[in-house]
C-alpha positions as CSV (number, residue, x, y, z in Angstrom):
1,X,0.2,0.1,-0.3
2,X,1.7,3.3,-0.9
3,X,1.2,6.4,2.0
4,X,0.1,9.8,0.9
5,X,3.1,12.3,1.1
6,X,2.0,14.5,4.1
7,X,2.9,18.3,3.1
8,X,2.4,19.6,6.9
9,X,0.2,21.4,5.8
10,X,1.7,24.0,3.4
11,X,-1.9,23.9,1.7
12,X,-4.0,25.6,4.0
13,X,-1.1,28.2,5.1
14,X,-1.0,29.4,1.5
15,X,-4.8,29.3,1.5
16,X,-5.0,31.9,4.2
17,X,-2.1,34.1,3.2
18,X,-4.6,34.4,0.1
19,X,-7.7,35.1,2.1
20,X,-5.5,37.6,4.3
21,X,-4.3,39.1,1.2
22,X,-7.6,39.4,-0.6
23,X,-9.2,41.1,2.5
24,X,-6.1,43.4,2.5
25,X,-6.9,44.6,-0.6
26,X,-10.8,44.8,-0.3
27,X,-10.4,47.1,2.8
28,X,-8.1,49.4,1.5
29,X,-10.5,51.9,-0.7
30,X,-9.8,53.8,-3.7
31,X,-5.8,54.9,-3.7
32,X,-5.3,58.3,-3.3
33,X,-5.3,60.8,-6.3
34,X,-2.4,63.3,-6.3
35,X,-4.8,66.9,-5.9
36,X,-4.0,69.0,-8.5
37,X,-3.9,73.1,-8.2
38,X,-6.4,74.9,-9.8
39,X,-5.7,78.6,-10.8
40,X,-8.7,78.9,-8.2
41,X,-6.2,77.7,-5.5
42,X,-3.1,79.1,-6.4
43,X,-4.8,82.9,-6.7
44,X,-6.0,82.1,-3.3
45,X,-2.3,81.8,-1.8
46,X,-1.6,85.5,-1.0
47,X,1.3,87.0,-3.0
48,X,3.6,89.3,-2.0
49,X,5.2,90.2,-5.3
50,X,5.4,93.8,-5.4
51,X,5.0,94.8,-1.6
52,X,7.0,96.9,0.2
53,X,8.7,94.9,2.9
54,X,11.4,95.4,5.7
55,X,14.5,93.9,6.6
56,X,13.7,92.2,10.3
57,X,17.1,91.1,10.7
58,X,20.2,92.6,12.4
59,X,21.8,91.8,9.1
60,X,20.4,90.4,5.7
61,X,22.8,88.9,2.8
62,X,20.8,89.4,-0.6
63,X,22.2,86.5,-3.1
64,X,22.8,86.3,-6.4
65,X,20.5,82.9,-6.6
66,X,18.4,81.4,-4.4
67,X,20.4,78.7,-3.2
68,X,22.0,79.2,0.6
69,X,25.6,79.1,-1.4
70,X,25.0,81.2,-3.9
71,X,27.6,84.6,-3.7
72,X,26.2,87.8,-1.6
73,X,25.5,91.0,-3.6
74,X,24.3,92.9,-0.8
75,X,24.6,93.0,2.8
76,X,21.3,94.6,3.6
77,X,20.6,96.2,7.6
78,X,17.3,96.0,9.9
79,X,14.6,98.7,8.9
80,X,16.2,98.6,5.2
81,X,12.8,99.1,2.6
82,X,12.8,97.0,0.0
83,X,9.8,95.6,-2.8
84,X,9.2,92.0,-3.2
85,X,9.9,90.5,-6.3
86,X,8.5,86.6,-7.7
87,X,9.1,84.1,-4.8
88,X,10.7,80.6,-5.2
89,X,9.6,78.7,-2.5
90,X,11.1,79.9,0.5
91,X,13.4,82.8,-1.2
92,X,11.9,86.4,-2.3
93,X,13.3,88.5,-5.2
94,X,14.4,91.7,-4.2
95,X,13.6,94.6,-6.7
96,X,17.0,96.4,-5.8
97,X,18.7,99.3,-7.9
98,X,21.1,97.7,-10.3
99,X,21.4,93.7,-9.8
100,X,17.9,92.2,-8.3
101,X,19.2,89.6,-5.8
102,X,17.5,86.8,-3.7
103,X,16.7,86.7,0.3
104,X,14.7,84.4,3.1
105,X,11.3,85.4,3.3
106,X,11.4,84.9,6.8
107,X,13.6,87.7,7.3
108,X,11.2,89.8,6.1
109,X,8.6,92.1,7.4
110,X,5.3,93.9,6.2
111,X,5.4,96.5,9.2
112,X,8.9,98.4,9.8
113,X,10.6,96.8,13.3
114,X,11.5,98.6,16.1
115,X,14.9,100.3,15.9
116,X,17.9,98.6,18.1
117,X,18.0,100.3,21.5
118,X,21.9,100.5,21.6
119,X,24.3,101.8,18.5
120,X,25.7,98.6,16.8
121,X,29.9,99.5,17.6
122,X,28.6,100.0,21.7
123,X,29.2,96.3,23.4
124,X,25.5,95.1,24.2
125,X,26.6,93.6,27.7
126,X,29.2,93.3,30.4
127,X,29.3,90.1,32.3
128,X,29.2,90.4,36.2
129,X,32.5,91.2,38.3
130,X,32.7,87.5,39.6
131,X,32.3,86.2,35.8
132,X,35.1,88.2,34.9
133,X,37.4,87.3,37.5
134,X,36.4,83.2,36.9
135,X,37.2,84.2,33.0
136,X,40.4,86.1,33.8
137,X,41.8,83.0,36.0
138,X,41.1,80.3,33.5
139,X,42.3,81.9,30.7
140,X,45.4,82.9,33.4
141,X,45.4,78.6,33.9
142,X,46.3,78.1,30.1
143,X,42.5,78.3,29.1
144,X,42.2,78.4,25.2
145,X,39.8,78.1,22.4
146,X,39.6,74.8,22.6
147,X,36.7,72.8,19.7
148,X,33.8,73.7,22.2
149,X,31.4,75.5,19.8
150,X,27.7,74.8,21.2
151,X,26.5,75.9,24.7
152,X,25.8,72.4,25.7
153,X,29.8,71.8,25.9
154,X,30.4,74.7,28.1
155,X,31.1,73.8,31.7
156,X,30.3,77.5,33.2
157,X,28.9,81.1,32.0
158,X,32.6,82.3,32.3
159,X,33.7,79.6,29.8
160,X,31.3,80.6,27.6
161,X,31.8,84.4,27.6
162,X,35.5,83.4,27.0
163,X,34.5,81.4,24.0
164,X,32.4,84.2,22.4
165,X,34.7,86.9,23.5
166,X,37.8,85.7,23.4
167,X,37.5,82.6,20.6
168,X,34.9,84.4,18.4
169,X,32.4,81.2,18.8
170,X,29.2,84.0,17.8
171,X,27.0,81.2,17.3
172,X,27.0,81.5,21.6
173,X,25.1,84.3,21.2
174,X,22.0,83.1,19.2
175,X,20.1,86.3,19.4
176,X,22.8,88.9,19.3
177,X,22.7,90.6,22.6
178,X,25.6,89.8,23.6
179,X,25.3,87.6,26.3
180,X,26.8,83.9,25.4
181,X,24.3,80.6,26.4
182,X,21.3,82.1,28.3
183,X,20.0,78.9,29.3
184,X,23.4,79.2,31.6
185,X,24.0,82.6,32.2
């Protein structure tokens, strides 16, 4: 008598998989269709083209192309009035005398910003005397400009001032008020 080979339930597993796939296909619903922009949709996006705008950053690079690495054609200052032209993503082309240039839109404002309270040439902040004492002692002990470049790497407020003032690590003063690493100073 010939014995029937046992397939180990493979047929049952295949059947179950087919049922699961079929159920999955039935419950997916329709495939989403990409929404196409109509002329009415585009008209609802406010255009800034031709609008008078003001520089809201302390200084702003205006570049030859709408790219962060493009050549800087002009440096603008806080409060400078500009006229917005065409936009490309988050870049705005400024209509400038001579040659037009591009800048990032978030540094422009529809209203004129408040003037800076202190002149740019004056130091904005001096650290407390105890900070200066500990700073001078840390530099006298061989404090130098190492590889630290962000606030999380600073061990003290004095060290943050040292890296800002002596080493020129300007990124420690993110808001430009002369106080580095405000979370520790």
